[in-house]
N, C-alpha and C positions, 0 to 999 in steps of 0.2 A: 191834464191844464194847458190849454193854449198860454204861447207868451203873452203877459200884459206888460205893460210900462208903469204899472203898480199894483205892489201886493200889501195886503194887510195881514200883518198877524194877530191874532187874539191871547192872551197868556193869563194862565192862573195855577194857584200853588193848593197844595192841599197836606195837610198828612206829614206836620214837620218832625213828630217823632211817632213811629208807631212799632209795632210789637217786633216786627222781621225786616220790615221796608220804611224808609224815614224820607222825607225830603222830595215829594211828589211833583212835578211838573208839567203842566200841557199845554202844549201851543197849538195854534188852529189857524192854517194862513189860506184866505181865500184873494182870488183877483180881483181887483178893485172893478171892475166891470161886472162880475158876477155876484157882488156883495150885497145889491138892491136885491135883486131877484131872488135869490136864495133866502134872504132875511123877510121877504113879505111870503115866500110859499111857505117858513116856518111859523112865520104869523098869524097866517091866516090859518096853517092847521090846529094850532094854539086856540085861536077863535072856535073853531070847531068843535073841539074838544071841551071846552067852557071853560081852559086855563088860563085866565085872567092876569094871575100873579107872576112874581118869578119864580122858572122851573131850576130846582136845587137836589141836589142829591140827595142832602137830608131831609126833606121835604117827601119823599118816597112812604109811602104808605099803600094797605092794601088797597085802600079806595081808590087811591089814583093810579098805582101800579098801569091799567089796562091803557090809561091816556099816556103817561112817560113810554109805554112799550112801543106806540104809534109814531107820537112823535119822533122815539131816537131810529126804529124803522126809515122814515121820511130824512131826517139827519143823513144816517149811511148810504140811504141811495144818493147824493151829492157826495160823499166821501167815496164812494166805490166809483163811480163817474170822475171823480179827478178834480172834480170842480172844490171840491175843500181837500186839504191835508192835514191829517194830527199828526201830534207827537206829541209822547208820554215819555215823560224820564221821572228817574228814581235811584235813590242809593238802597244796595242791602248792607243792615247795619252787619252783616257779620265782616265785611272789611271795613276795619276801623281806621279814620284816616290818621296819619303818624307826622309828627315835625311840621306842625300850624304854629303859626305863630300867634302873639295875641290879635293883632288886626286879622288875620285869615279868622279866627275862631269868631271875632266881634262881625267880620262881613260874608260870614260862611253863606246866608240867606241870599245874597244879591252875588257873590264869587259863583254860586250856585246855577243862579241862574244866566247870569253873563255865559257860563259854555255852555248851556242850555240854547238860547240863542245865535249863538258862534255857530255852532256845529249842528244839532240836530236836525233843519231841515235841509243842509247841503246848500247855502243861497250861494256858494262860490261857481255853484252850475248853474244858475240861471244863466240862459243866454245873453250874451251882451248885446245891446239894441242903442242906436246912435240917441242921444243924448240922455242915456242911465235908464235904470229902472228905480223908480223910486220906492220906498216902502218903509211902512208906518206898521208902529208897535203899540198896541193898546194892552195896557196892564190892567186885571183887576186890583183894586185898591190896597197898599201895600200898607203891611203892618209895622212898619218900620221909622225909624226918625227922618224926619226932612233930610238933614245932612246927609245921611248914607242913601237917600234915594238921589240926590243931585247929586252925590259921588258915582253912584251906580249909571246913572244918565250918562253922565262923561265918561265912562267906560264905554259903554255901548255906542255913544258918538266918535268914540276912538276908533270902532271897526272898518272905518272907510279907507281907513290909511292902513288897514291891513291889507296882502296880498288876497287873502279871500274875498272880500269885498272892491278892492279895485279891478280886479281882471275884469270882472264880469258888471262895472262898475253899477254898483249898487249905492243909491242915495238916501243918505237916511240925516234927517235935518231933526235939530231940538224940540222945536214944535212939533214933531210928529213922534214924538216920545211921549206917550201920556196915559196918566191912569183913569180910568173911566166905570163907572157905577152900572155892576154887570145886567144891572133891572132894564135897565137900558138897551141890551145887547143879545137876543136872541141865542145869538152862534154863541156866546161867551155863556150863557147857559147850558145850551146842549152840552158843553168842552166840560163845563164844571160838573156832569150827571157820568159824562164819560169817566175820567179823572176821579168820582169819588168812588165809583164802580172797582176801579182798579187796586186803589188803596184799598178798599173793605173786603177784597178778596185776597189780595197779597198778606195780606196783618191776619185773615182767618177769622174776621168779624163774622163771617155768616155761621160759626159756630157758637157763637155769644148765645149765654142764656140769663132770665133775669136770676137775681140772686133769689137762692130757695127754690126755683123752679126747676123742672124737667126738661120741659119743651122751648124752645126758641118764642120768641115776641112776635108777633102778626111782623111786625115792621122789618122784622131782620128777617124774613121769610118776605117777604115783598121786595126787598132788598137784595138779595141771593138770585129771585126771579127775572128782576130788572139786567144783573149783570148778566145771567145768562142769558139774555137776550141780545144786550149787546155784544158778549162775546158768539154770538150767531152770526151774527154782522160783520164781525170784524172775520171770521173764518169763510167767510164769503169772498172775500179778498186774499186771505192766508189762511188754507185749510191746513188745520192742523195748528193752527196758530199759541204759541207759550207764551204769555202775559208777563212771565217773572225773567225772563234772559231777552236781551237787545236781539231783535229780529236781524235774521241773517241778511245780509246783502249780497250774498253768493260773489263777494269780491269785484262787485260795481258799486262803485262809492259812490258815482250818479244817482244810485237808489236814494240815496240820503233826500235828493230834491225830488224826483221822480214816481217816487209809492205814498200812495196816497195815507196810510196807515202805519205807522214804526212806534217801536216801546224801546227806550233806552237806558238801560240797568246802568249806571255810571259807578264808576272804581275810579276813586283818587291816585292818582299816578305811584302816592307813596302811602300806604296802609299794610296792616298785618292783618289775618284771618282768623279769625276765632269761632273756630264751628258751633260752639256753647249757643253760639245766637241765632244759628240757624234753626229753622223748624223742627229738622232732626234731630240738632242738639239739645234742644226746649224741650222734646218729647223722653230723653234719656232721663232727666233729671227725678 
């Protein structure tokens, strides 16, 4: 990705409480100069495929599977070229946070989101430029109270005072921390599909069968097929990619900025490990 004067980060979340993994957060970074071109390209593909509504992981069916697969392949072409950067963060249930205050428990959703924005993209490695680099943060609508939303925005705006943001001179204004409707943004819709696919597979939803049935449903099989298509695209970037662990940077912290696609398995600083909550531990029951 060439240096830009302005970047946009689209953010989404999914699966607050999963069987094995929870608190899924996704982010997509695009240079402002590339945003319109990429959006027009993906919208044109959607139109060719007669996908006139919003693209969402929960809408995946056997009928729409081939269309979603085509769209995802075009989306990942932009990722592989470095025009779009994707970050996925989640928490493994086996690592139970300990010592949390009532306020931390209440604000957990936003505190994790804050860590995601602060660290996942390696923004401190943006090349400093004269006049600074502008950042816009676009969030899918929050399922939280207005009071907590405003507190969260305050945390984000305070990042400008941190060394991580001061060194590259990242500029984040209050009006540029915004909630948006995913219906209006195809890039955010594509992120929803990728994020949903990861939560689906990590929580073994591909194995689920309807009550009283011996075979999986058609929609479950279609979702697994789409997940495999997405994984195949990721593995063109990272051969042998493991979705359930933090992507290795091989000791190069700049990789958090430079790498087009990364996963982050978040672990609290203070946590206790409960093996019974892992997939292997669940199978032993």
